[in-house]
PLY file of the C-alpha trace (Angstrom):
ply
format ascii 1.0
element vertex 476
property float x
property float y
property float z
element edge 475
property int vertex1
property int vertex2
end_header
0.45 -0.19 0.00
2.27 2.66 1.13
4.83 1.44 -1.86
1.47 2.02 -4.61
0.91 5.55 -2.46
5.13 6.67 -3.54
4.52 5.58 -6.76
1.47 7.72 -7.20
2.80 10.52 -5.44
6.29 10.20 -7.46
4.12 9.70 -10.82
2.25 13.34 -9.94
5.37 14.96 -9.07
7.09 14.00 -12.45
4.11 14.26 -14.94
3.88 18.37 -12.91
7.87 18.58 -14.07
7.10 17.45 -18.14
8.54 20.19 -20.64
5.93 21.64 -22.31
5.67 21.58 -26.27
6.40 24.99 -27.57
4.86 23.64 -30.75
1.58 23.05 -29.34
1.09 26.18 -28.07
-1.64 28.58 -29.67
0.19 31.66 -29.88
-3.07 34.16 -29.33
-3.20 37.05 -31.55
-1.30 40.70 -30.32
-3.78 42.49 -28.53
-5.02 45.79 -30.52
-3.82 47.59 -27.52
-0.59 46.99 -24.98
-1.55 45.95 -21.62
1.78 45.43 -20.30
5.72 45.44 -21.31
6.94 42.04 -22.29
11.02 42.15 -22.40
13.04 39.73 -23.20
16.28 38.87 -21.64
19.16 36.78 -20.80
20.32 36.12 -17.50
23.86 37.75 -16.06
25.16 39.95 -13.36
24.98 43.03 -15.42
21.86 42.26 -17.22
19.02 39.87 -15.50
19.16 37.91 -12.15
15.94 36.65 -10.10
16.66 35.35 -6.54
15.21 35.55 -2.90
15.91 38.98 -2.70
13.84 39.81 -6.13
15.25 41.07 -9.58
18.24 43.12 -10.38
20.62 44.23 -13.28
20.83 47.12 -15.39
18.76 45.89 -17.68
15.92 44.97 -15.56
16.24 48.88 -14.15
16.19 50.72 -16.78
12.95 48.22 -18.33
11.64 48.87 -14.89
12.16 52.40 -15.37
10.66 52.29 -18.63
7.11 50.35 -17.78
6.98 53.13 -15.02
6.96 55.57 -17.74
4.12 53.68 -19.87
2.09 52.94 -16.79
2.60 49.36 -17.36
3.14 46.50 -15.14
6.67 44.77 -16.48
7.27 41.06 -17.92
10.94 40.17 -18.31
11.16 37.14 -20.01
14.67 35.38 -19.81
15.70 33.12 -22.74
18.98 30.85 -22.51
20.59 31.86 -25.77
20.58 34.71 -28.37
19.02 32.63 -30.71
15.82 31.96 -29.41
15.71 35.75 -28.00
15.98 37.29 -31.56
13.42 34.54 -32.80
10.72 35.71 -30.15
11.30 39.27 -30.85
10.59 38.54 -34.92
7.50 36.51 -33.50
6.35 39.14 -31.43
6.41 37.06 -28.46
8.59 40.05 -26.63
8.32 43.65 -27.15
11.71 44.30 -26.88
14.95 42.97 -26.22
16.71 44.16 -23.25
20.13 42.00 -22.41
23.11 43.65 -23.05
22.92 43.55 -26.72
26.16 45.35 -28.98
24.75 47.28 -32.06
25.88 45.54 -35.39
25.25 46.40 -39.43
23.57 43.22 -38.98
21.31 43.43 -36.04
20.22 47.21 -37.91
18.95 45.24 -40.48
17.00 43.07 -38.75
15.79 44.81 -35.88
15.28 48.46 -34.58
18.07 49.89 -32.64
17.46 51.66 -29.38
19.51 54.57 -28.53
22.56 53.75 -26.95
22.93 52.78 -23.23
26.65 52.72 -22.47
29.83 51.75 -24.79
32.73 48.25 -24.25
35.50 47.07 -25.98
35.57 43.91 -27.28
38.70 41.86 -25.83
40.24 39.09 -26.76
40.12 36.83 -23.52
42.46 34.15 -22.16
43.20 32.13 -19.50
46.27 33.71 -16.94
49.67 31.74 -17.04
49.17 31.02 -21.15
51.40 33.80 -23.12
49.37 36.96 -24.24
49.05 36.62 -27.82
50.12 39.76 -29.63
49.07 38.90 -33.56
45.40 38.23 -34.13
46.79 36.53 -37.39
48.32 33.85 -35.45
44.97 32.54 -33.67
43.00 30.95 -36.49
40.92 28.16 -35.45
41.68 28.74 -31.67
38.92 31.21 -31.00
35.29 29.84 -29.71
32.42 32.44 -29.56
28.75 32.53 -29.37
26.21 32.51 -32.33
24.53 35.62 -32.93
26.66 37.38 -30.74
28.84 40.67 -31.74
32.34 38.94 -31.44
31.29 37.66 -34.42
30.50 40.78 -36.18
33.69 41.91 -34.86
35.87 38.87 -36.12
34.31 38.90 -39.28
35.07 43.03 -40.20
38.75 41.38 -38.61
38.94 38.86 -41.26
39.02 41.18 -44.05
42.30 42.60 -42.85
43.08 38.89 -42.32
41.65 36.22 -44.86
43.35 33.28 -42.72
41.46 34.11 -39.38
38.89 31.52 -38.71
37.04 30.79 -35.48
34.71 28.38 -33.92
30.60 28.88 -33.00
28.93 27.95 -30.57
25.06 27.79 -29.95
24.59 26.00 -26.56
26.79 27.92 -24.65
26.52 31.33 -22.88
28.95 33.97 -22.25
29.76 33.04 -18.50
29.98 29.08 -19.59
32.72 29.76 -22.12
34.51 31.94 -19.41
34.09 29.19 -17.25
35.85 26.99 -20.37
38.81 29.43 -20.35
38.93 29.57 -16.72
39.27 25.67 -16.93
42.21 25.26 -19.96
39.16 23.35 -22.01
38.90 26.47 -24.41
42.30 28.84 -25.07
40.77 32.18 -26.81
37.38 33.81 -26.99
35.68 37.41 -27.02
33.94 39.22 -24.96
32.79 43.00 -24.27
34.87 44.29 -21.39
32.49 44.84 -18.92
31.48 41.06 -18.81
34.74 40.26 -18.94
35.49 42.61 -15.27
32.25 41.22 -13.76
32.85 37.86 -14.13
37.00 38.11 -13.12
35.12 39.02 -9.88
34.43 35.05 -9.83
36.86 33.53 -12.62
40.15 35.28 -11.50
41.73 32.86 -14.00
40.40 35.40 -17.00
42.95 38.18 -18.45
41.98 40.46 -20.94
43.84 40.44 -24.06
44.28 42.84 -27.38
41.02 45.05 -27.91
39.53 44.06 -31.39
37.08 46.33 -31.56
36.27 49.90 -29.48
33.83 51.57 -27.84
30.89 49.53 -28.99
27.25 50.78 -28.28
24.93 48.44 -26.46
21.21 48.73 -27.06
17.68 47.50 -26.66
16.03 46.20 -29.67
12.82 46.17 -31.25
10.64 44.73 -33.61
11.65 45.97 -37.00
7.59 46.47 -38.34
4.61 48.11 -36.09
7.09 49.49 -33.71
7.51 52.85 -34.39
5.17 54.10 -31.19
7.04 51.95 -28.86
10.45 53.58 -30.46
9.07 57.37 -30.23
8.04 56.18 -26.59
11.36 54.56 -26.13
13.47 57.75 -27.01
11.38 60.31 -25.32
12.23 57.95 -22.06
15.79 58.01 -22.90
16.23 61.58 -23.19
13.99 61.85 -19.80
16.62 59.38 -17.93
19.92 61.00 -19.34
19.02 64.39 -18.34
17.76 62.85 -14.56
21.13 61.05 -14.69
19.68 57.72 -14.65
21.90 55.91 -16.82
25.23 57.46 -15.38
24.28 56.37 -12.04
23.07 52.76 -13.11
26.32 52.81 -14.98
28.15 53.72 -12.23
25.82 50.96 -9.76
26.68 47.72 -11.93
29.54 48.81 -13.61
31.98 51.41 -11.31
33.36 49.24 -8.93
34.70 46.35 -10.94
37.48 48.36 -12.92
40.07 47.50 -9.82
40.78 43.63 -10.50
43.46 42.13 -8.20
43.99 38.34 -9.21
45.78 37.40 -5.98
43.02 39.26 -3.88
40.23 37.53 -5.70
41.23 33.84 -5.63
41.81 34.19 -1.74
38.21 35.22 -1.02
36.90 32.55 -2.96
38.89 30.44 -0.96
37.49 31.77 2.51
34.42 32.20 1.20
34.63 27.65 1.30
37.26 27.49 4.27
36.55 30.02 6.71
32.47 32.17 6.08
30.94 28.71 6.59
32.13 29.10 10.38
30.68 32.62 10.98
27.57 32.30 8.14
25.04 32.04 10.90
25.90 35.06 12.58
25.88 37.46 9.24
22.57 36.05 9.13
21.21 36.44 12.67
22.46 40.03 12.89
22.22 41.58 9.72
18.39 42.14 10.11
16.86 44.03 6.83
20.33 44.13 5.28
21.59 41.59 2.80
23.60 39.68 4.73
25.97 39.09 1.87
26.56 42.88 2.39
27.33 42.56 6.26
29.83 39.64 5.21
31.48 41.54 2.24
32.40 44.60 4.82
33.35 42.81 7.56
35.93 40.56 5.26
37.24 43.93 3.51
37.65 44.97 7.73
39.78 41.63 8.92
39.36 38.97 6.03
37.00 36.74 8.44
39.78 36.99 10.97
38.24 37.98 14.54
41.29 38.14 16.15
42.17 40.83 13.63
44.13 44.06 15.03
45.34 47.63 13.13
47.99 49.83 14.39
45.44 52.44 15.64
43.87 49.52 17.92
41.02 48.70 15.81
40.31 44.85 16.57
38.14 41.69 15.54
36.11 40.88 12.58
34.28 44.33 12.31
37.73 46.21 13.43
35.95 48.21 16.41
37.66 51.06 18.27
36.69 50.59 21.62
34.72 53.95 21.49
32.68 52.36 18.71
32.46 49.43 20.73
31.20 50.44 23.91
28.10 52.54 22.13
27.34 49.11 20.61
27.27 47.18 23.49
30.43 45.32 22.72
32.85 44.15 25.91
34.99 41.64 23.71
35.88 42.76 20.45
37.87 39.57 19.60
34.80 37.43 20.35
33.57 36.57 16.56
29.94 37.11 16.98
29.80 40.02 19.49
31.46 41.86 17.35
29.28 41.03 14.01
26.70 42.10 16.64
27.99 45.34 17.11
29.35 46.22 13.51
26.03 45.30 12.01
24.21 47.56 14.61
26.48 50.53 14.20
25.99 50.25 10.04
22.46 50.09 10.64
22.64 52.92 12.57
24.80 54.86 10.23
22.03 53.92 7.44
19.32 55.84 9.16
21.44 58.75 10.74
21.99 59.52 6.92
20.03 62.43 5.44
16.32 61.08 3.76
17.41 62.65 0.58
19.61 59.84 -0.25
17.79 57.02 -1.97
17.34 53.77 -0.08
19.33 51.77 -2.67
22.44 53.92 -2.29
22.22 54.39 1.57
24.31 51.64 2.18
27.69 52.25 0.42
26.94 56.04 2.19
26.88 54.32 5.41
30.05 51.83 4.51
31.80 54.98 3.76
31.28 56.43 7.12
32.35 53.60 8.61
35.39 53.72 7.31
35.79 57.28 7.78
32.85 58.63 9.99
29.83 60.49 9.07
31.15 63.89 9.35
33.83 63.59 6.20
31.43 62.02 4.35
28.96 65.19 5.21
32.09 67.22 4.14
32.23 65.63 0.75
28.49 65.82 0.17
28.44 69.72 0.96
31.62 69.73 -1.64
29.57 67.83 -4.09
26.25 70.45 -4.32
28.95 73.43 -4.08
30.40 72.04 -7.51
26.66 71.30 -8.96
26.70 67.60 -8.53
24.01 65.15 -6.68
25.03 65.56 -2.71
22.26 62.28 -2.68
24.46 60.18 -5.14
26.91 57.57 -4.55
28.10 58.20 -8.36
28.80 62.09 -7.46
30.05 61.56 -4.00
32.63 59.08 -4.57
34.88 61.72 -7.12
34.64 64.08 -4.35
35.56 62.48 -1.59
39.56 61.69 -2.67
39.38 65.76 -2.64
39.56 65.85 1.03
43.14 65.01 0.97
44.13 68.19 -1.07
44.44 71.51 1.26
42.53 73.50 -1.42
39.26 71.50 -0.55
39.39 70.06 2.89
40.27 73.49 4.22
36.35 74.31 3.15
35.06 71.95 5.37
34.04 71.52 8.90
35.84 68.10 9.83
38.72 68.96 7.59
41.56 66.41 6.23
40.55 62.55 5.35
41.70 59.90 3.34
38.40 59.88 1.07
40.50 57.87 -1.72
40.77 54.86 1.22
37.30 55.00 1.74
35.82 55.14 -2.58
37.93 52.09 -2.13
37.29 50.27 0.38
33.43 50.93 -0.78
34.03 49.46 -4.16
36.17 46.91 -2.57
32.99 45.44 -0.58
30.93 46.24 -3.29
32.74 43.78 -5.63
33.23 41.03 -2.61
29.30 41.21 -2.20
29.05 40.59 -6.45
31.29 37.54 -5.91
29.27 36.26 -2.83
25.70 36.64 -4.55
27.51 35.05 -7.41
28.46 31.82 -5.43
25.21 32.00 -3.63
23.45 31.54 -6.89
25.38 28.94 -8.19
25.48 26.63 -4.79
21.28 26.83 -5.48
21.67 25.51 -8.55
23.67 22.82 -7.86
21.04 21.88 -4.91
18.60 22.35 -7.75
20.53 19.35 -9.20
21.66 17.34 -6.75
17.77 17.22 -5.75
16.57 15.97 -9.04
19.42 13.57 -9.42
18.06 12.32 -5.79
14.64 12.44 -7.50
15.53 10.69 -10.24
17.53 7.81 -8.05
14.46 7.74 -5.72
12.22 6.57 -8.95
15.12 4.16 -10.22
14.41 1.98 -6.72
11.00 2.46 -7.15
10.95 1.10 -10.68
13.21 -1.69 -9.81
10.89 -2.61 -6.69
7.69 -2.18 -8.83
9.76 -5.34 -11.66
10.93 -7.43 -8.75
7.14 -7.10 -7.43
5.92 -8.02 -10.94
8.23 -11.04 -11.25
0 1
1 2
2 3
3 4
4 5
5 6
6 7
7 8
8 9
9 10
10 11
11 12
12 13
13 14
14 15
15 16
16 17
17 18
18 19
19 20
20 21
21 22
22 23
23 24
24 25
25 26
26 27
27 28
28 29
29 30
30 31
31 32
32 33
33 34
34 35
35 36
36 37
37 38
38 39
39 40
40 41
41 42
42 43
43 44
44 45
45 46
46 47
47 48
48 49
49 50
50 51
51 52
52 53
53 54
54 55
55 56
56 57
57 58
58 59
59 60
60 61
61 62
62 63
63 64
64 65
65 66
66 67
67 68
68 69
69 70
70 71
71 72
72 73
73 74
74 75
75 76
76 77
77 78
78 79
79 80
80 81
81 82
82 83
83 84
84 85
85 86
86 87
87 88
88 89
89 90
90 91
91 92
92 93
93 94
94 95
95 96
96 97
97 98
98 99
99 100
100 101
101 102
102 103
103 104
104 105
105 106
106 107
107 108
108 109
109 110
110 111
111 112
112 113
113 114
114 115
115 116
116 117
117 118
118 119
119 120
120 121
121 122
122 123
123 124
124 125
125 126
126 127
127 128
128 129
129 130
130 131
131 132
132 133
133 134
134 135
135 136
136 137
137 138
138 139
139 140
140 141
141 142
142 143
143 144
144 145
145 146
146 147
147 148
148 149
149 150
150 151
151 152
152 153
153 154
154 155
155 156
156 157
157 158
158 159
159 160
160 161
161 162
162 163
163 164
164 165
165 166
166 167
167 168
168 169
169 170
170 171
171 172
172 173
173 174
174 175
175 176
176 177
177 178
178 179
179 180
180 181
181 182
182 183
183 184
184 185
185 186
186 187
187 188
188 189
189 190
190 191
191 192
192 193
193 194
194 195
195 196
196 197
197 198
198 199
199 200
200 201
201 202
202 203
203 204
204 205
205 206
206 207
207 208
208 209
209 210
210 211
211 212
212 213
213 214
214 215
215 216
216 217
217 218
218 219
219 220
220 221
221 222
222 223
223 224
224 225
225 226
226 227
227 228
228 229
229 230
230 231
231 232
232 233
233 234
234 235
235 236
236 237
237 238
238 239
239 240
240 241
241 242
242 243
243 244
244 245
245 246
246 247
247 248
248 249
249 250
250 251
251 252
252 253
253 254
254 255
255 256
256 257
257 258
258 259
259 260
260 261
261 262
262 263
263 264
264 265
265 266
266 267
267 268
268 269
269 270
270 271
271 272
272 273
273 274
274 275
275 276
276 277
277 278
278 279
279 280
280 281
281 282
282 283
283 284
284 285
285 286
286 287
287 288
288 289
289 290
290 291
291 292
292 293
293 294
294 295
295 296
296 297
297 298
298 299
299 300
300 301
301 302
302 303
303 304
304 305
305 306
306 307
307 308
308 309
309 310
310 311
311 312
312 313
313 314
314 315
315 316
316 317
317 318
318 319
319 320
320 321
321 322
322 323
323 324
324 325
325 326
326 327
327 328
328 329
329 330
330 331
331 332
332 333
333 334
334 335
335 336
336 337
337 338
338 339
339 340
340 341
341 342
342 343
343 344
344 345
345 346
346 347
347 348
348 349
349 350
350 351
351 352
352 353
353 354
354 355
355 356
356 357
357 358
358 359
359 360
360 361
361 362
362 363
363 364
364 365
365 366
366 367
367 368
368 369
369 370
370 371
371 372
372 373
373 374
374 375
375 376
376 377
377 378
378 379
379 380
380 381
381 382
382 383
383 384
384 385
385 386
386 387
387 388
388 389
389 390
390 391
391 392
392 393
393 394
394 395
395 396
396 397
397 398
398 399
399 400
400 401
401 402
402 403
403 404
404 405
405 406
406 407
407 408
408 409
409 410
410 411
411 412
412 413
413 414
414 415
415 416
416 417
417 418
418 419
419 420
420 421
421 422
422 423
423 424
424 425
425 426
426 427
427 428
428 429
429 430
430 431
431 432
432 433
433 434
434 435
435 436
436 437
437 438
438 439
439 440
440 441
441 442
442 443
443 444
444 445
445 446
446 447
447 448
448 449
449 450
450 451
451 452
452 453
453 454
454 455
455 456
456 457
457 458
458 459
459 460
460 461
461 462
462 463
463 464
464 465
465 466
466 467
467 468
468 469
469 470
470 471
471 472
472 473
473 474
474 475
């Protein structure tokens, strides 16, 4: 009886998980009036991610703003490769493509191209330890790129000058998979846009940037070739509005501004620490982070102490969160070398900093102002904000204040401030480092969840096989 129930239950689960045959689904005719903005995209740290903390990514945030501008709900529809994505737009299954797609002549013939969002370089990517290539003509047959990618366009243009140049195209791999194959030594070279490489170096520090193959390539959104004039007109009006408001600059800084510093040794050490040290303290970060993402708290702690509970500096700060004695007393920490107490105290102090910031600072940016304050003090950050405003920039935008903070080291500027000299450039580096550590933690967390799903699926298959075996034995 129990075995029968298990079989019924398992069959129900498996039947519910059967893939849908998209060829058998009737596609409804397009509605005469758009009631939702359907945006096709690809997964990627800078493009679109969907986690337990919600959706994120440059393209997602811009798409959400565009949907708000149109007064429509947004539906993000991720595809697994560019071929599917482009087909969906041609078949009017989606209204627009927002996926970090580069502008190329071929795409201009197939689709309507939106305005430029940002620019990237197309660079050759290879593995650390491999001799850096100096001559593109010597690489024939050793370069592997995604089919339907702008890399193909770059290589096609280069082939005019180097007729012997050949390359391999793959349909079943995305950029991140090609990066992993390069890092593992399974591929020799690929081509990537500079932003994607910088972001993925945080997770795969073995990656190296070689020669620049094409400079200042525009990244754009794609619209259907027909019946999209009104949507294009609305997109252009929206783009001009957001550009004037500084949104493009803000999102560029948010997603790409902190990744330009890359340290191979530091990144390798951090990834090892995630495996070997973090598990011992993770529960404390989760317990005391409150509404703050625990991974931001953990990233700040790594920047402070490299997760060493006995860390100390010549200035007398100590522990996991490197608290001064006055700060420890303020947050109720008796023993700065006690990891749990230090994390609890650091979390309290960081949240206190966030609450003390002016209300004019947007919620999403408050954490970076708070961390800069954690590093050099709230007074110096306020000095930088006042200087920022005096220079005609936005004192509530981190992208502007981070430009001004280093000026606190110059007498010309700190003489104008209330709190005087401060090592503002260190505060900028401090915050950028935390943001990179946080990005890496998010990536590792997402990869772990993917592996757990795979393991769960494998476990279901094992159970199914065992039940199937039992059924055959019983039948015999």
